[in-house]
Structures are given as structure tokens and as C-alpha cells.
N, CA, C and O of each residue as an XYZ file, in Angstrom:
552
protein
N      62.081    -12.542     20.528
C      60.957    -12.316     21.373
C      59.797    -11.777     20.538
O      59.946    -10.852     19.740
N      58.632    -12.399     20.760
C      57.451    -11.995     20.001
C      56.822    -10.752     20.616
O      56.768    -10.578     21.833
N      56.356     -9.905     19.722
C      55.637     -8.713     20.177
C      54.155     -9.053     20.294
O      53.600     -9.664     19.382
N      53.510     -8.681     21.372
C      52.082     -8.989     21.495
C      51.278     -8.287     20.404
O      51.582     -7.164     20.001
N      50.250     -8.979     19.944
C      49.393     -8.407     18.897
C      48.702     -7.169     19.444
O      48.276     -7.116     20.597
N      48.610     -6.184     18.577
C      47.949     -4.947     18.990
C      46.439     -5.110     18.852
O      45.943     -5.726     17.908
N      45.756     -4.566     19.777
C      44.285     -4.616     19.753
C      43.787     -3.218     19.427
O      44.122     -2.242     20.099
N      42.985     -3.147     18.386
C      42.401     -1.873     17.999
C      40.927     -1.869     18.393
O      40.195     -2.811     18.088
N      40.510     -0.842     19.048
C      39.102     -0.693     19.400
C      38.459      0.251     18.396
O      38.974      1.330     18.102
N      37.357     -0.175     17.898
C      36.614      0.654     16.955
C      35.706      1.563     17.773
O      34.847      1.101     18.523
N      35.908      2.820     17.617
C      35.099      3.778     18.384
C      33.783      3.998     17.636
O      33.755      4.595     16.560
N      32.699      3.506     18.226
C      31.371      3.687     17.649
C      30.604      4.629     18.560
O      30.447      4.359     19.750
N      30.125      5.738     18.002
C      29.332      6.631     18.848
C      28.141      5.868     19.425
O      27.537      5.036     18.748
N      27.818      6.157     20.665
C      26.743      5.463     21.353
C      25.416      5.583     20.612
O      24.631      4.636     20.610
N      25.151      6.716     19.987
C      23.886      6.909     19.268
C      23.755      5.944     18.090
O      22.642      5.540     17.750
N      24.871      5.568     17.462
C      24.817      4.631     16.345
C      24.689      3.196     16.820
O      24.172      2.350     16.091
N      25.141      2.911     18.008
C      25.081      1.552     18.543
C      23.645      1.039     18.575
O      23.417     -0.146     18.333
N      22.675      1.898     18.866
C      21.283      1.485     18.960
C      20.659      1.207     17.594
O      19.575      0.627     17.522
N      21.310      1.604     16.530
C      20.802      1.343     15.187
C      21.234     -0.019     14.656
O      20.730     -0.474     13.630
N      22.167     -0.671     15.352
C      22.620     -1.978     14.908
C      21.493     -2.980     15.064
O      20.773     -2.931     16.060
N      21.313     -3.901     14.100
C      20.216     -4.856     14.185
C      20.409     -5.840     15.332
O      21.529     -6.263     15.620
N      19.333     -6.189     15.966
C      19.351     -7.185     17.039
C      18.717     -8.461     16.512
O      17.866     -8.420     15.624
N      19.131     -9.580     17.056
C      18.611    -10.867     16.604
C      17.119    -10.988     16.840
O      16.429    -11.662     16.075
N      16.598    -10.344     17.895
C      15.184    -10.507     18.197
C      14.342     -9.319     17.734
O      13.175     -9.204     18.108
N      14.919     -8.447     16.935
C      14.154     -7.289     16.459
C      13.080     -7.743     15.479
O      13.337     -8.568     14.602
N      11.883     -7.203     15.632
C      10.772     -7.551     14.747
C      10.800     -6.734     13.464
O      11.625     -5.836     13.295
N       9.909     -7.056     12.594
C       9.771     -6.335     11.336
C       8.891     -5.120     11.589
O       7.828     -5.234     12.200
N       9.324     -3.980     11.131
C       8.570     -2.748     11.311
C       7.702     -2.507     10.075
O       8.139     -2.726      8.945
N       6.472     -2.055     10.304
C       5.606     -1.730      9.187
C       4.580     -0.688      9.601
O       4.351     -0.462     10.789
N       3.967     -0.057      8.606
C       2.892      0.900      8.832
C       1.622      0.325      8.215
O       1.684     -0.472      7.279
N       0.477      0.731      8.742
C      -0.791      0.212      8.234
C      -1.348      1.074      7.100
O      -1.031      2.256      6.964
N      -2.191      0.428      6.297
C      -2.943      1.106      5.249
C      -4.413      0.912      5.598
O      -4.828     -0.199      5.928
N      -5.198      1.973      5.529
C      -6.620      1.884      5.851
C      -7.453      2.361      4.666
O      -7.044      3.243      3.912
N      -8.642      1.749      4.520
C      -9.585      2.164      3.491
C     -10.758      2.872      4.138
O     -11.181      2.495      5.230
N     -11.294      3.898      3.479
C     -12.541      4.513      3.908
C     -13.691      3.668      3.359
O     -13.467      2.804      2.511
N     -14.889      3.898      3.818
C     -16.058      3.194      3.268
C     -16.273      3.644      1.830
O     -16.220      4.839      1.541
N     -16.515      2.695      0.923
C     -16.696      3.082     -0.480
C     -18.003      3.853     -0.697
O     -19.011      3.619     -0.029
N     -17.942      4.769     -1.648
C     -19.123      5.525     -2.089
C     -19.137      5.435     -3.607
O     -18.109      5.161     -4.225
N     -20.295      5.666     -4.208
C     -20.404      5.548     -5.660
C     -20.872      6.861     -6.265
O     -21.747      7.536     -5.723
N     -20.274      7.210     -7.401
C     -20.619      8.413     -8.142
C     -21.078      7.977     -9.527
O     -20.291      7.432    -10.301
N     -22.345      8.213     -9.842
C     -22.920      7.800    -11.131
C     -22.330      8.598    -12.285
O     -22.078      9.797    -12.164
N     -22.114      7.920    -13.402
C     -21.654      8.526    -14.658
C     -22.720      8.273    -15.710
O     -23.244      7.162    -15.792
N     -23.054      9.266    -16.510
C     -24.173      9.156    -17.455
C     -23.755      8.783    -18.883
O     -24.560      8.207    -19.615
N     -22.551      9.088    -19.290
C     -22.132      8.882    -20.682
C     -22.149      7.402    -21.054
O     -21.942      6.544    -20.196
N     -22.391      7.102    -22.319
C     -22.466      5.739    -22.836
C     -21.190      4.938    -22.547
O     -21.252      3.737    -22.287
N     -20.051      5.601    -22.595
C     -18.765      4.968    -22.328
C     -18.769      4.204    -21.009
O     -18.166      3.135    -20.915
N     -19.439      4.737    -19.989
C     -19.413      4.179    -18.643
C     -20.223      2.901    -18.498
O     -20.144      2.250    -17.457
N     -20.992      2.525    -19.497
C     -21.767      1.280    -19.424
C     -20.866      0.047    -19.387
O     -21.297     -1.027    -18.969
N     -19.623      0.203    -19.823
C     -18.677     -0.922    -19.868
C     -18.080     -1.268    -18.511
O     -17.505     -2.345    -18.351
N     -18.203     -0.378    -17.529
C     -17.603     -0.656    -16.233
C     -17.519      0.560    -15.353
O     -18.247      1.535    -15.543
N     -16.629      0.497    -14.390
C     -16.416      1.601    -13.459
C     -14.943      1.696    -13.109
O     -14.127      0.903    -13.580
N     -14.617      2.661    -12.290
C     -13.227      2.862    -11.875
C     -13.152      2.960    -10.363
O     -14.155      3.188     -9.687
N     -11.956      2.786     -9.850
C     -11.643      3.130     -8.470
C     -11.003      4.508     -8.509
O     -10.089      4.749     -9.298
N     -11.471      5.401     -7.673
C     -10.883      6.730     -7.550
C     -10.864      7.088     -6.075
O     -11.643      6.538     -5.296
N      -9.997      7.991     -5.685
C     -10.002      8.394     -4.286
C      -8.923      9.390     -3.941
O      -8.062      9.734     -4.751
N      -9.007      9.837     -2.703
C      -8.049     10.769     -2.131
C      -7.030      9.967     -1.331
O      -7.383      8.992     -0.668
N      -5.780     10.372     -1.394
C      -4.699      9.709     -0.667
C      -4.295     10.556      0.530
O      -4.143     11.773      0.421
N      -4.124      9.906      1.659
C      -3.698     10.599      2.867
C      -2.351     10.009      3.299
O      -2.243      8.806      3.535
N      -1.334     10.857      3.400
C       0.029     10.449      3.781
C       0.603      9.370      2.871
O       1.293      8.464      3.338
N       0.329      9.460      1.608
C       0.770      8.428      0.661
C       2.290      8.434      0.507
O       2.924      9.490      0.523
N       2.866      7.236      0.356
C       4.305      7.163      0.091
C       4.593      7.603     -1.340
O       3.678      7.877     -2.117
N       5.840      7.664     -1.662
C       6.244      8.091     -2.999
C       5.607      7.231     -4.093
O       5.203      7.741     -5.138
N       5.521      5.924     -3.841
C       4.997      4.999     -4.852
C       4.247      3.872     -4.156
O       4.673      3.394     -3.104
N       3.117      3.441     -4.749
C       2.364      2.307     -4.213
C       1.652      1.603     -5.359
O       1.517      2.149     -6.454
N       1.198      0.385     -5.090
C       0.546     -0.435     -6.113
C      -0.874     -0.773     -5.691
O      -1.132     -1.101     -4.533
N      -1.788     -0.688     -6.647
C      -3.164     -1.135     -6.447
C      -3.370     -2.342     -7.349
O      -3.142     -2.282     -8.558
N      -3.806     -3.435     -6.738
C      -4.087     -4.660     -7.484
C      -5.572     -4.984     -7.319
O      -6.075     -5.072     -6.199
N      -6.256     -5.157     -8.428
C      -7.682     -5.498     -8.425
C      -7.784     -6.961     -8.834
O      -7.366     -7.339     -9.928
N      -8.350     -7.792     -7.936
C      -8.468     -9.233     -8.190
C      -9.936     -9.632     -8.214
O     -10.760     -9.051     -7.508
N     -10.255    -10.632     -9.037
C     -11.606    -11.190     -8.981
C     -11.823    -11.721     -7.572
O     -10.952    -12.396     -7.024
N     -12.973    -11.424     -6.981
C     -13.251    -11.813     -5.589
C     -13.063    -13.318     -5.404
O     -13.528    -14.118     -6.216
N     -12.380    -13.689     -4.331
C     -12.165    -15.093     -4.006
C     -11.056    -15.776     -4.779
O     -10.860    -16.983     -4.634
N     -10.316    -15.024     -5.607
C      -9.215    -15.608     -6.378
C      -7.964    -14.756     -6.231
O      -7.992    -13.679     -5.636
N      -6.879    -15.254     -6.777
C      -5.635    -14.480     -6.823
C      -5.419    -13.911     -8.224
O      -4.356    -13.367     -8.522
N      -6.444    -14.041     -9.089
C      -6.335    -13.577    -10.473
C      -6.451    -12.060    -10.542
O      -7.521    -11.498    -10.309
N      -5.335    -11.402    -10.866
C      -5.334     -9.941    -10.980
C      -5.961     -9.526    -12.310
O      -5.539     -9.963    -13.381
N      -6.963     -8.684    -12.212
C      -7.609     -8.109    -13.396
C      -6.857     -6.851    -13.808
O      -6.787     -6.500    -14.985
N      -6.298     -6.186    -12.806
C      -5.627     -4.909    -13.046
C      -4.568     -4.713    -11.963
O      -4.839     -4.921    -10.780
N      -3.373     -4.316    -12.364
C      -2.318     -3.935    -11.419
C      -1.741     -2.620    -11.919
O      -1.269     -2.523    -13.052
N      -1.787     -1.611    -11.059
C      -1.290     -0.291    -11.444
C      -0.399      0.273    -10.345
O      -0.652      0.071     -9.158
N       0.651      0.987    -10.760
C       1.508      1.710     -9.839
C       1.065      3.158     -9.844
O       0.858      3.755    -10.901
N       0.921      3.719     -8.645
C       0.511      5.115     -8.503
C       1.549      5.857     -7.676
O       2.366      5.245     -6.987
N       1.506      7.183     -7.753
C       2.493      8.017     -7.078
C       1.809      8.941     -6.090
O       0.868      9.653     -6.438
N       2.291      8.924     -4.850
C       1.663      9.639     -3.753
C       1.686     11.147     -3.855
O       0.859     11.814     -3.234
N       2.607     11.703     -4.618
C       2.688     13.157     -4.702
C       1.465     13.765     -5.373
O       1.260     14.976     -5.297
N       0.646     12.939     -6.034
C      -0.557     13.469     -6.689
C      -1.684     13.742     -5.697
O      -2.530     14.595     -5.966
N      -1.721     13.059     -4.579
C      -2.741     13.130     -3.523
C      -4.118     12.607     -3.938
O      -5.050     12.609     -3.133
N      -4.247     12.163     -5.179
C      -5.458     11.478     -5.645
C      -5.018     10.343     -6.565
O      -3.884     10.333     -7.043
N      -5.912      9.390     -6.812
C      -5.600      8.324     -7.761
C      -6.867      7.966     -8.521
O      -7.975      8.248     -8.064
N      -6.702      7.356     -9.660
C      -7.813      6.775    -10.421
C      -7.269      5.615    -11.231
O      -6.159      5.682    -11.760
N      -8.052      4.551    -11.328
C      -7.622      3.388    -12.096
C      -8.238      3.438    -13.488
O      -9.078      4.289    -13.784
N      -7.809      2.522    -14.323
C      -8.434      2.327    -15.628
C      -9.825      1.724    -15.410
O     -10.165      1.328    -14.295
N     -10.602      1.658    -16.443
C     -11.956      1.095    -16.381
C     -11.892     -0.391    -16.013
O     -11.077     -1.140    -16.552
N     -12.756     -0.801    -15.095
C     -12.807     -2.179    -14.601
C     -14.191     -2.738    -14.920
O     -15.188     -2.070    -14.645
N     -14.289     -3.941    -15.491
C     -15.609     -4.517    -15.785
C     -16.438     -4.659    -14.501
O     -15.872     -4.883    -13.431
N     -17.765     -4.532    -14.589
C     -18.599     -4.667    -13.392
C     -18.421     -6.040    -12.751
O     -18.223     -7.037    -13.444
N     -18.493     -6.083    -11.415
C     -18.383     -7.345    -10.694
C     -17.864     -7.141     -9.292
O     -17.650     -6.013     -8.848
N     -17.662     -8.263     -8.590
C     -17.124     -8.254     -7.219
C     -15.619     -8.485     -7.289
O     -15.143     -9.372     -7.997
N     -14.893     -7.683     -6.554
C     -13.436     -7.730     -6.575
C     -12.872     -7.617     -5.162
O     -13.550     -7.164     -4.240
N     -11.615     -8.039     -5.012
C     -10.850     -7.706     -3.816
C      -9.766     -6.738     -4.274
O      -9.219     -6.857     -5.370
N      -9.476     -5.786     -3.413
C      -8.507     -4.745     -3.730
C      -7.323     -4.905     -2.787
O      -7.498     -4.984     -1.571
N      -6.113     -4.953     -3.349
C      -4.893     -5.085     -2.551
C      -4.032     -3.848     -2.815
O      -3.725     -3.521     -3.961
N      -3.651     -3.172     -1.734
C      -2.767     -2.013     -1.845
C      -1.459     -2.366     -1.162
O      -1.441     -2.825     -0.020
N      -0.349     -2.141     -1.887
C       0.983     -2.468     -1.375
C       1.897     -1.260     -1.539
O       1.823     -0.526     -2.525
N       2.763     -1.076     -0.543
C       3.780     -0.028     -0.616
C       4.943     -0.442      0.267
O       4.751     -1.107      1.285
N       6.141     -0.052     -0.118
C       7.319     -0.391      0.672
C       7.213      0.248      2.051
O       6.914      1.436      2.175
N       7.464     -0.561      3.096
C       7.403     -0.078      4.462
C       6.020     -0.150      5.079
O       5.831      0.231      6.235
N       5.039     -0.643      4.304
C       3.665     -0.762      4.783
C       3.216     -2.211      4.700
O       3.658     -2.962      3.831
N       2.345     -2.588      5.603
C       1.741     -3.919      5.547
C       0.686     -3.886      4.446
O      -0.184     -3.015      4.450
N       0.753     -4.823      3.505
C      -0.236     -4.872      2.413
C      -1.636     -4.967      3.009
O      -1.854     -5.684      3.986
N      -2.566     -4.253      2.429
C      -3.937     -4.240      2.930
C      -4.875     -4.732      1.840
O      -4.762     -4.329      0.682
N      -5.816     -5.619      2.223
C      -6.774     -6.180      1.272
C      -8.188     -5.842      1.703
O      -8.565     -6.047      2.856
N      -8.961     -5.326      0.772
C     -10.402     -5.140      0.955
C     -11.021     -6.303      0.204
O     -10.978     -6.345     -1.026
N     -11.600     -7.254      0.939
C     -11.973     -8.551      0.346
C     -13.141     -8.528     -0.610
O     -13.183     -9.340     -1.534
N     -14.089     -7.633     -0.425
C     -15.254     -7.647     -1.307
C     -15.697     -6.225     -1.609
O     -16.213     -5.516     -0.746
N     -15.486     -5.837     -2.834
C     -15.879     -4.512     -3.284
C     -16.576     -4.663     -4.623
O     -16.076     -5.346     -5.517
N     -17.714     -4.033     -4.760
C     -18.454     -4.127     -6.016
C     -18.098     -2.949     -6.910
O     -18.164     -1.789     -6.502
N     -17.719     -3.275     -8.133
C     -17.527     -2.253     -9.162
C     -18.800     -2.274    -10.007
O     -19.177     -3.307    -10.559
N     -19.448     -1.121    -10.096
C     -20.724     -1.024    -10.805
C     -20.523     -0.352    -12.152
O     -19.738      0.587    -12.285
N     -21.247     -0.849    -13.149
C     -21.216     -0.203    -14.460
C     -21.780      1.202    -14.304
O     -22.759      1.411    -13.589
N     -21.159      2.157    -14.974
C     -21.652      3.526    -14.947
C     -21.339      4.272    -13.665
O     -22.008      5.258    -13.357
N     -20.339      3.832    -12.906
C     -20.006      4.510    -11.642
C     -18.512      4.530    -11.380
O     -17.762      3.651    -11.806
N     -18.115      5.562    -10.669
C     -16.806      5.555    -10.025
C     -17.035      5.059     -8.613
O     -17.983      5.483     -7.952
N     -16.186      4.174     -8.147
C     -16.210      3.745     -6.754
C     -15.159      4.595     -6.047
O     -13.962      4.463     -6.304
N     -15.616      5.460     -5.161
C     -14.707      6.344     -4.437
C     -14.214      5.606     -3.197
O     -14.985      5.298     -2.288
N     -12.931      5.334     -3.182
C     -12.309      4.592     -2.081
C     -11.054      5.351     -1.648
O      -9.984      5.194     -2.235
N     -11.204      6.169     -0.620
C     -10.061      6.932     -0.107
C      -9.125      5.991      0.639
O      -9.566      5.049      1.296
N      -7.822      6.258      0.528
C      -6.807      5.407      1.149
C      -5.945      6.251      2.076
O      -5.427      7.298      1.688
N      -5.802      5.771      3.312
C      -4.961      6.449      4.299
C      -3.771      5.558      4.621
O      -3.926      4.412      5.043
N      -2.597      6.103      4.416
C      -1.367      5.392      4.743
C      -0.950      5.843      6.138
O      -0.697      7.027      6.362
N      -0.877      4.902      7.074
C      -0.648      5.230      8.477
C       0.722      5.770      8.772
O       1.705      5.464      8.098
N       0.754      6.589      9.808
C       2.018      7.136     10.273
C       2.559      6.330     11.435
O       3.728      6.468     11.795
N       1.721      5.486     12.029
C       2.129      4.701     13.188
C       2.953      3.506     12.734
O       2.579      2.804     11.794
N       4.064      3.283     13.397
C       4.935      2.148     13.085
C       4.629      1.028     14.080
O       4.619      1.245     15.292
N       4.382     -0.155     13.559
C       4.099     -1.320     14.386
C       5.276     -2.283     14.318
O       5.992     -2.343     13.318
N       5.462     -3.028     15.389
C       6.513     -4.025     15.445
C       5.854     -5.387     15.366
O       5.051     -5.745     16.228
N       6.191     -6.152     14.329
C       5.580     -7.449     14.083
C       6.359     -8.570     14.777
O       6.144     -9.746     14.482
N       7.244     -8.221     15.677
C       8.111     -9.213     16.279
C       7.595     -9.821     17.533
O       8.257    -10.675     18.122
């Protein structure tokens, strides 16, 4: 005589059940926002070669990337990784011209500022706010 197969029930606490992925769950992300750019003139001869992006970080993640592209192209002139614990950032010197700025961080929707002018002899002050609001892209 055959013995019936035993059925084992896996006890999952109800609170963990809601963390299981659902087929229709959307992608979660946070937004990145830019403040209006301002310019700070630099007088030294060194600054005639270009300018920099500098700014204050609000709610920055542990690590994020700033990519500077020639306006209207995907050609990166500069890609730098920065760390949020500093609460400020500054890039290397960038030749004068029109650029698009892309900021990327894990858990955030990449944000692009399509047209930003980098002026010779200036810092372009561009504060970045990393949002606390979570959006569902589903």
C-alpha cells in the first residue's frame, strides 16, 4: 500500500508576502531636478580655457555620475563619478560651448538638461536635487 505524499506548507509571514514581485508591478524611480544655472566669474588667466560645473547637492545618493555632452549629440566630453556625502560637486575644466548635462544614479530616473552654456572664465553653478518621492513607471 502506497503512502500518500506529504504536503509541506511554507509559512511565510504576511508582511513578507507583500514584498514578493508581482507581474504587473512597475519600475520604481526617484526624480532628479536641476536649479536654474548661475555664473560666477573667474579672473585668473587659467580660466580663459573654459569653465566648470559646480553646485550644491540636496539628498544626494552615495554615488552618481555627471556626463557632459556636446549639445545635440551623444558625444561625451566629460564623464565623472561623484559622491553624495560631500554635499557639493565640481567638475574638471570644460571648454566653452553649448552642452547637455546628464545626471545618473542608481534608483533615480536619469535627468538631462538639454542646453547649458559653459562660458570661458566662469563657474556654472548648477545645484542638483535628488528627489525623495518614489514614482511608479508601470
